[in-house]
N, C-alpha and C positions, 0 to 999 in steps of 0.2 A: 348556893349552899347545898350541902348534902348531909344526910344523916342515916345511920343505921342503929338498930337497937342493940344494947349490951355490948358495945364495942369501944375500945380505947380510941382516943383521938388519932394516934398513929395508924391504927388499923383502918380508920375511916379514910384517911388520906391515901393509904395504900390501895384500898378498895376502889376509891374514886379514880386514881391514876390507872389502875389495872383495867377498869371498865372503860375508861377513856381510850385506851389502846384498842380494846375490842370494837368500840364504836367508830374509830378512825380507820381501822383496817378490816375490810370485809372478809379477807381470807381468815384472819384470826377469829372473827365473829362466826364464820361458817364452821370452823373447827370446834369452837366452844359449843355451838348449838348441836353439832353432831355428837359430841361427847355427852352433852346433857340428855339427848334423846336415847343414846345407846346404853347409858349407865356406866359401862366400862369398855375400854377398847385398847388394843395394842397399836403401836406405830404402824405395823403391817396392815391392820384393819383400816387405819386412817389413809394409808397409801392407796389401798384398793378401793375403798368406798368413796373417797373424795378425789381420786385420780390425781394424787400428788406424787412428785418424785421423792425418793428416799431422803435426800438431803433437805428438801423443803419441809417434808413431814416432820423430821426430827427437829429442825430449826423452830418450826411453829409450836410443836408440843413443848419443847424446852422453854420457849419464851412464855408460854402460858403457865408452865410450872413455876418459872422464876417470878412471874407477877402474882402468883397465888390464886389464880382462878381455876387452875387444874392441879390435881394432886396425883401422886403415884400411889396406887392402891395395892400393887403387888411388886415387890422389889426383885423377885427372881425373874430370870429371862423366860419368855418375853415379858417385859414390864407391862403392867396394866395401868391405864390412866382414867380418871373420872373428873367430870366438871364439878366444881364446888358451887353450892347455891349462892346466888348473888341477891342481896337484899339492900338495894341502894335507892334512895328517893332523892330526886333532884328538884329544886325549886328554881324557876327562871329568875333572872336578875331583877325583873320588875316585881317579882313576888306574886304574880297573878296566876301562874300555872305551876302545878307540881305533877311530876310523873315518876313512876317507879320503873327502874330498869330491870327487866325480867328476861329469862331465857328466850321468850317469844320475841321480844323486841330485838335482842341480839341476833336471833335467827333471821328476822326480817332485814336487819342491816347486812347480815352475811349474804343475803340473796341479791344485794345491790349490783354485783358484777354480772350476774346472769339474768337479771330482770330490769329492763330499761324503764319500766313504769316506777319501780321502787327507787331506782337511781335518780330519775327526774324529780320525783317527789321529795327526796332528801335534799337534792340541790336547791329546790325552791322553798322548802319549809323546814329544813334541818331535821335532826334526829328527834327533837321535841315534837315537831309536827308529825313525824312518823309515829311516835308514841301515841299521839292523839288519834291519828288515823287508825291505828291498831285497836284502840278502844272502840271506835265506831265499827270496825270490821267485826269484832266479837259481837257487838250489839246487833249488827246487821244479820249475822248468821243465826242469831237467836230470835230473829223476827221482831226486834224492838225498834229499829230505825230503818229508814230507806236512804238511798244515796242522795236524794233530793234534800232530805232533812240535814244530812251531814254537810252538803254543799251550802245550804243556807246558814247553818250554825258557824261554819268556818270561813264563810265568804269566799268560796271557790266555785268554779263552774261545776254543774252536775256531771259533765263528762270527766273532769279531773277526779271527782269523788268516786264515780263508778270505776274508773281505771285503777285507782289505788285499792279500792275495796276488792276488786277482782284479783289484783296482784297479792294481796294479803290473805286471801281466802285459804290457800294451802297452809300458811303459817298458823292461822286460827285453828284449823282442823287438826294440826299436829300437836298443838299445845293446850287446847281447851276441849272440854267435853260439851259438844254442841248437839249431838244427835237428838236427845229427848227434850231439848230446851225450847225449840220453836221452829218456825218455818225455815226452810233452806233457801239458798240464794235463788234458785230457779222459781220457787213459789213467790218470793218477794217481787221479782221482776214483773210478774204478771199483773199484780194489783197495785204497784206503787206509782203509777202515772207515767211510766216510761213510754207508753204508746201514744202519749199526747205529743203532737208536733205543731 
């Protein structure tokens, strides 16, 4: 089940299908995350910054415009594009977990093709598992949890927890204000029991 606030049912279905495309295709997720970070960009910017061929860049941008997650912000040439805010909450079929699809989660999915640790984690735990790991990664960077606590909570190995936390660290720092919130990753590793063997 999914829901958004103040939206017609047709819009909710469209949002869900659009986001499903982003979560299934890392290249589209990467483009969406790029536009969300940049604010506005042209197709030329996309080609240069994401190292995409012209045809591919136009195809991806047009697909995202067609699905409604990207909008044209300037119609004159060169056209400017911007990511629309996504506000979609998904509940698992068992109803035991709920997670919100955010630009940070979409960014993490977009890194799947270039980061083997994220790719492996999604293969093993799905996008819902990655959303949960992202929550732990934010808490870790704020000094609120350790990789061992995450491993225990999620019933995974401490090594798997550490690997995904490290892989998600750049995503966390690009999307969340962490600096004044608590200990950094290096500080946590010193006192969290990682030296026990």
